[in-house]
C-alpha positions as CSV (number, residue, x, y, z in Angstrom):
1,M,16.2,-59.6,80.8
2,K,17.0,-63.0,79.1
3,T,17.3,-66.6,80.2
4,V,20.4,-68.8,80.0
5,R,20.2,-72.6,80.3
6,I,23.3,-74.5,81.4
7,Q,23.3,-78.2,80.4
8,A,24.8,-81.0,82.5
9,H,27.9,-81.0,80.4
10,Q,28.3,-77.3,80.5
11,I,29.5,-74.6,82.9
12,G,28.9,-70.8,82.9
13,L,30.6,-67.7,84.2
14,L,28.5,-64.7,85.0
15,F,30.0,-61.2,84.8
16,K,28.5,-57.8,85.6
17,H,30.1,-54.7,84.3
18,E,33.1,-56.9,83.4
19,G,33.4,-58.0,87.0
20,F,33.1,-61.7,87.9
21,Q,30.0,-62.6,89.8
22,R,29.7,-66.3,90.1
23,V,29.9,-69.8,88.5
24,L,26.7,-71.1,86.8
25,T,26.2,-74.9,87.0
26,Q,23.4,-76.9,85.5
27,G,20.1,-75.0,85.4
28,K,18.1,-72.1,84.1
29,Y,19.1,-68.5,84.9
30,W,17.7,-65.0,84.4
31,V,20.4,-62.6,83.1
32,W,20.0,-58.8,83.5
33,P,21.0,-56.5,80.6
34,T,24.0,-55.3,82.7
35,E,25.2,-58.9,83.1
36,T,26.9,-61.3,80.6
37,A,27.0,-65.1,80.8
38,Y,29.8,-67.1,79.2
39,V,29.0,-70.8,78.6
40,Y,31.7,-73.4,78.1
41,N,31.7,-77.2,77.6
42,R,33.2,-79.3,80.3
43,G,36.4,-81.2,79.4
44,E,37.5,-78.6,76.9
45,Q,40.2,-76.0,77.1
46,L,39.4,-72.6,78.4
47,Q,40.1,-70.4,75.4
48,N,39.6,-66.6,75.0
49,P,38.6,-66.1,78.7
50,P,36.8,-62.8,79.5
51,L,39.5,-62.0,82.0
52,D,43.2,-62.8,82.3
53,L,43.6,-66.4,83.4
54,A,45.7,-65.4,86.4
55,V,42.9,-63.1,87.6
56,M,40.2,-65.7,87.1
57,L,42.3,-68.2,89.1
58,D,42.2,-65.8,92.0
59,Q,38.5,-66.7,92.3
60,P,38.4,-70.0,94.4
61,E,35.2,-71.3,92.9
62,V,36.6,-70.8,89.3
63,A,39.9,-72.4,90.2
64,A,38.1,-75.4,91.6
65,Q,36.5,-76.0,88.2
66,L,39.7,-75.8,86.2
67,D,42.6,-78.2,85.7
68,V,45.6,-75.9,85.2
69,V,48.9,-77.0,83.5
70,D,52.0,-74.8,83.6
71,V,54.7,-75.7,81.0
72,Q,58.1,-74.0,81.5
73,D,60.3,-72.6,78.8
74,N,62.5,-75.7,78.7
75,E,59.6,-78.2,78.8
76,I,56.9,-79.9,76.8
77,A,54.0,-81.7,78.2
78,L,52.3,-84.7,76.5
79,Q,48.5,-84.6,77.2
80,Y,46.7,-87.9,77.3
81,E,42.9,-88.1,77.3
82,N,41.6,-91.2,79.0
83,G,45.0,-92.8,78.4
84,L,45.2,-91.9,74.7
85,Y,47.6,-89.3,73.4
86,K,45.9,-86.0,72.4
87,T,48.4,-83.2,71.9
88,I,51.7,-81.6,72.9
89,L,51.6,-78.6,75.2
90,R,54.5,-76.1,74.7
91,K,55.6,-73.4,77.1
92,G,52.7,-71.5,78.6
93,R,49.7,-71.9,81.0
94,Y,46.8,-74.0,80.0
95,A,43.4,-74.5,81.7
96,F,40.9,-77.3,81.1
97,W,37.4,-77.5,82.5
98,K,36.8,-80.5,84.8
99,G,33.9,-82.8,84.6
100,R,31.8,-84.7,82.0
101,S,31.6,-83.4,78.4
102,A,28.7,-84.0,76.1
103,D,30.0,-87.5,75.1
104,A,32.1,-88.8,78.0
105,V,34.0,-88.0,81.1
106,R,37.3,-86.5,80.0
107,Q,40.2,-87.2,82.3
108,Y,43.5,-85.7,81.4
109,T,47.0,-86.9,82.4
110,Y,50.3,-85.3,81.5
111,V,53.8,-86.5,80.9
112,R,56.4,-83.7,81.3
113,A,59.7,-83.8,79.5
114,D,62.7,-81.5,80.4
115,L,64.3,-80.7,77.0
116,N,67.5,-79.5,78.8
117,Q,68.2,-83.2,79.5
118,L,69.4,-85.6,76.8
119,T,67.8,-88.8,78.0
120,I,64.2,-89.3,77.0
121,P,62.2,-90.7,80.0
122,A,60.9,-94.3,79.8
123,D,57.3,-93.1,80.2
124,V,57.5,-91.3,76.8
125,D,56.1,-93.7,74.3
126,L,58.5,-93.1,71.4
127,A,57.2,-96.1,69.4
128,S,53.8,-94.5,68.9
129,L,54.9,-90.8,68.9
130,M,57.7,-91.0,66.3
131,P,58.2,-89.6,63.8
132,A,55.1,-87.5,64.5
133,P,54.4,-85.6,66.6
134,L,57.6,-85.8,68.6
135,G,59.9,-85.6,65.5
136,P,60.7,-81.9,65.9
137,Y,61.9,-82.4,69.5
138,V,63.9,-85.7,69.1
139,R,67.1,-86.4,67.3
140,T,67.5,-90.0,66.0
141,F,70.6,-92.0,65.1
142,A,70.5,-95.5,63.6
143,V,73.5,-97.9,63.8
144,E,73.2,-100.6,61.2
145,A,73.9,-104.3,61.9
146,H,77.4,-104.1,60.2
147,E,78.3,-101.0,62.1
148,R,79.4,-99.7,65.5
149,G,78.6,-96.2,66.6
150,V,80.9,-94.0,68.7
151,L,78.9,-91.5,70.8
152,F,80.4,-88.1,71.5
153,I,78.6,-85.6,73.7
154,D,80.0,-82.0,73.6
155,W,83.0,-83.5,71.6
156,A,83.8,-85.8,74.5
157,F,83.8,-89.6,74.1
158,D,80.8,-91.2,75.9
159,R,80.5,-94.8,74.8
160,V,80.4,-97.3,72.0
161,L,76.9,-98.0,70.5
162,Q,75.8,-101.4,69.4
163,P,73.5,-101.8,66.4
164,G,70.1,-100.2,67.0
165,T,68.2,-96.9,67.0
166,Y,69.1,-94.2,69.5
167,Q,67.1,-91.1,70.4
168,W,67.8,-88.0,72.5
169,W,66.0,-84.7,73.1
170,K,67.0,-81.8,70.8
171,N,68.7,-79.1,72.7
172,N,71.9,-77.1,72.8
173,T,74.0,-80.1,73.9
174,L,76.1,-81.3,70.9
175,V,75.5,-85.0,70.2
176,H,77.6,-86.7,67.5
177,V,77.6,-90.4,66.5
178,L,80.6,-91.5,64.4
179,K,79.8,-94.8,62.6
180,V,82.5,-97.4,61.9
181,D,82.0,-100.1,59.3
182,M,83.0,-103.5,60.8
183,R,82.9,-105.4,57.5
184,Q,86.1,-106.4,55.6
185,Q,87.2,-103.5,53.4
186,Q,89.9,-103.0,50.7
187,L,92.5,-100.3,50.6
188,E,94.0,-99.4,47.2
189,V,97.5,-97.9,46.9
190,A,97.5,-97.1,43.2
191,G,99.9,-95.3,40.9
192,Q,102.9,-95.1,43.2
193,E,106.0,-93.7,41.5
194,I,108.9,-95.6,43.1
195,L,112.7,-95.9,42.1
196,T,114.4,-99.2,42.2
197,K,118.0,-99.7,43.4
198,D,119.3,-99.2,39.9
199,K,117.3,-96.0,39.5
200,A,114.5,-97.5,37.3
201,S,111.3,-95.6,37.7
202,L,108.2,-97.8,38.3
203,R,104.5,-97.2,38.8
204,V,103.2,-99.7,41.3
205,S,99.6,-100.5,42.3
206,F,99.0,-102.6,45.5
207,F,95.9,-103.6,47.5
208,V,95.4,-104.8,51.0
209,Q,92.2,-106.0,52.8
210,Y,91.5,-105.0,56.4
211,Q,88.8,-105.2,59.0
212,V,88.3,-103.0,62.1
213,R,88.6,-105.0,65.3
214,D,89.0,-102.3,68.0
215,V,86.6,-99.3,67.6
216,M,88.3,-97.4,70.4
217,K,91.7,-97.5,68.8
218,A,90.4,-96.9,65.3
219,V,88.2,-93.9,66.0
220,V,88.9,-92.5,69.5
221,N,92.7,-92.9,69.9
222,N,93.5,-92.3,66.2
223,K,92.2,-89.8,63.6
224,D,91.6,-91.0,60.1
225,F,92.9,-94.5,60.7
226,D,92.4,-95.5,57.1
227,K,94.7,-92.7,55.9
228,Q,97.4,-93.8,58.4
229,L,97.1,-97.3,57.2
230,Y,97.5,-96.1,53.6
231,V,100.8,-94.3,54.5
232,A,102.1,-97.4,56.3
233,V,101.5,-99.6,53.2
234,Q,103.0,-96.9,51.0
235,L,106.2,-96.8,53.0
236,A,106.5,-100.6,53.2
237,L,106.2,-100.7,49.3
238,R,109.0,-98.1,49.0
239,E,111.2,-99.9,51.5
240,Y,111.0,-103.2,49.6
241,I,111.3,-101.9,46.1
242,G,114.1,-99.4,46.9
243,T,116.4,-102.2,47.9
244,L,116.1,-104.3,44.7
245,T,117.2,-103.7,41.1
246,L,114.5,-103.9,38.4
247,D,115.5,-107.5,37.4
248,E,115.5,-108.6,41.0
249,L,112.1,-107.1,41.6
250,L,110.6,-108.8,38.6
251,E,112.1,-112.1,39.7
252,R,111.0,-111.7,43.4
253,K,107.7,-109.8,43.0
254,G,105.9,-112.7,44.6
255,E,107.6,-111.9,47.9
256,L,106.4,-108.3,47.9
257,A,102.9,-108.9,49.4
258,P,104.1,-111.0,52.4
259,F,106.8,-108.4,53.1
260,V,104.3,-105.5,53.1
261,L,101.7,-107.3,55.2
262,N,104.3,-108.2,57.8
263,A,105.9,-104.7,57.8
264,T,102.5,-103.1,58.4
265,A,100.9,-105.6,60.8
266,T,102.2,-103.8,64.0
267,K,101.0,-100.4,62.8
268,A,97.7,-101.9,61.8
269,A,97.2,-103.3,65.3
270,Q,97.9,-99.9,66.8
271,L,95.1,-98.5,64.6
272,G,92.7,-101.2,65.8
273,V,92.8,-102.9,62.4
274,E,93.5,-106.5,61.4
275,L,95.0,-107.1,57.9
276,G,93.8,-109.8,55.6
277,D,95.0,-110.6,52.1
278,G,97.0,-108.3,49.9
279,G,98.8,-108.4,46.6
280,L,100.6,-106.5,43.8
281,R,98.1,-105.5,41.2
282,D,100.3,-103.8,38.5
283,V,103.9,-102.9,37.8
284,I,104.0,-100.3,35.0
285,L,107.3,-99.3,33.3
286,P,107.8,-96.0,31.6
287,G,107.5,-95.9,27.8
288,D,111.2,-96.0,26.9
289,M,112.0,-98.6,29.6
290,R,109.1,-100.7,28.3
291,D,110.5,-100.5,24.7
292,I,114.0,-101.6,26.0
293,M,112.5,-104.5,27.9
294,N,110.6,-105.6,24.8
295,Q,113.7,-105.5,22.7
296,V,115.6,-107.5,25.3
297,L,112.8,-110.1,25.4
298,M,112.7,-110.3,21.6
299,A,116.5,-110.8,21.5
300,E,116.3,-113.6,24.1
301,K,113.5,-115.3,22.2
302,R,115.4,-115.1,19.0
303,A,118.5,-116.6,20.7
304,Q,116.4,-119.4,22.1
305,A,114.9,-120.0,18.6
306,N,118.3,-120.1,17.0
307,S,119.6,-122.5,19.6
308,I,116.6,-124.8,19.1
309,M,117.1,-124.7,15.3
310,R,120.8,-125.6,15.6
311,R,120.0,-128.4,18.0
312,E,117.5,-129.8,15.6
313,E,119.8,-129.5,12.6
314,T,122.5,-131.3,14.5
315,A,120.2,-134.1,15.5
316,S,119.0,-134.4,11.9
317,T,122.5,-134.5,10.5
318,R,123.5,-137.1,13.0
319,S,120.5,-139.2,12.1
320,L,121.4,-139.0,8.3
321,L,125.0,-140.0,9.1
322,N,123.9,-143.0,11.0
323,T,121.6,-144.0,8.2
324,A,124.4,-143.6,5.6
325,K,126.7,-145.9,7.6
326,L,124.0,-148.6,7.8
327,M,123.3,-148.3,4.1
328,E,127.0,-148.6,3.2
329,D,127.2,-152.0,5.1
330,N,123.9,-153.4,3.9
331,A,123.1,-153.5,0.1
332,M,119.5,-154.6,0.8
333,L,118.9,-151.6,3.1
334,W,120.3,-149.4,0.3
335,K,117.9,-150.9,-2.2
336,L,114.9,-150.4,0.2
337,K,115.9,-146.8,0.8
338,E,116.2,-146.2,-3.0
339,M,112.7,-147.8,-3.6
340,E,111.3,-145.6,-0.8
341,Y,112.5,-142.4,-2.5
342,V,111.3,-143.7,-5.9
343,E,107.9,-144.3,-4.3
344,K,107.8,-140.8,-2.9
345,I,108.8,-139.4,-6.3
346,A,106.1,-141.5,-8.1
347,D,103.4,-140.2,-5.8
348,K,104.1,-136.7,-7.1
349,I,104.0,-137.8,-10.9
350,S,100.7,-137.9,-12.6
351,T,101.9,-139.1,-16.1
352,I,105.1,-140.8,-17.4
353,S,106.3,-140.3,-21.0
354,V,108.6,-143.0,-22.4
355,S,110.8,-142.4,-25.5
356,N,110.8,-144.9,-28.3
357,N,114.5,-145.1,-28.8
358,G,114.7,-148.7,-27.5
359,P,112.6,-151.5,-26.2
360,M,110.2,-150.3,-23.5
361,V,111.1,-153.2,-21.2
362,D,114.8,-152.3,-21.3
363,Q,114.0,-148.7,-20.5
364,L,111.9,-149.7,-17.5
365,K,114.6,-152.0,-16.3
366,Q,117.1,-149.2,-16.5
367,L,114.8,-147.0,-14.5
368,F,114.0,-149.4,-11.7
369,V,116.9,-151.9,-11.7
370,R,120.5,-151.1,-10.9
């Protein structure tokens, strides 16, 4: 025979030949060799019971001492101890001893969550339980400030999501959030091979700026709205360039952007998009065509240069003629002009050699005086 002492924060179960006898509360007990006493702390979970839990709960005095929680297959239960989160209970049956533990009175409360539902109840404190420990059970989607989210549930449109963080239970229901950037964006239509009216092959690059205004039209009513907008701009480019010759296109290329923007405005509105600015970035000619254009340009520039030279020569000749007429009628003007040229010649002469064939003064007179 041996003694078993049960403290105030404990509880005991007495078994004889593996059969339940009674509950042992606070006190001192004599136990016969054929009997076994199991001692547990109050406020803790009943683990490794001597009998199956269902069999033990058939005893009224044992059931009165236990707090039993049944969690179904599609559920989880959040256990709170004295108002503070403690653990997550998954599917199964759990039993906790009631009463005061060694340190305090433990009171448990539970928040159940049906994982078959998408919506997370308001009494689940996601702010303190995410990302751990609820992360494996919750799917999270974040919509940035410059975005709008389109929520699809089982591939069916549900609603448009404003910026924020959205969370749903993880289950077999398909949840998809398609994000749309609401900022101004730029569409590049680059390297388009287009024939002009006179069969000249060009490579054209064009850009257009756009902004999504109607999320429903852009994402729900249309698929790949940006690709559709690309095709609309491409067709407008071909429509404009195909009606002009190469020379006409080069002269009127400034009218290309307004034409394309106006031609695609209706289609853009159907796609939920508003067009902004646009412009022609590059017009690239093939190699042989580029050589021909360069030759034409050089010929034009040569002709312009020749015309300018002839015009200047004519003006210079006319000026000389007018000067000659004035000098013919005015001897003094003739003399001044002659002295001007002598002065110009003298500026370029460093030394003067005078022969000694006659008086020096006579030679100077002959040089400077008529």
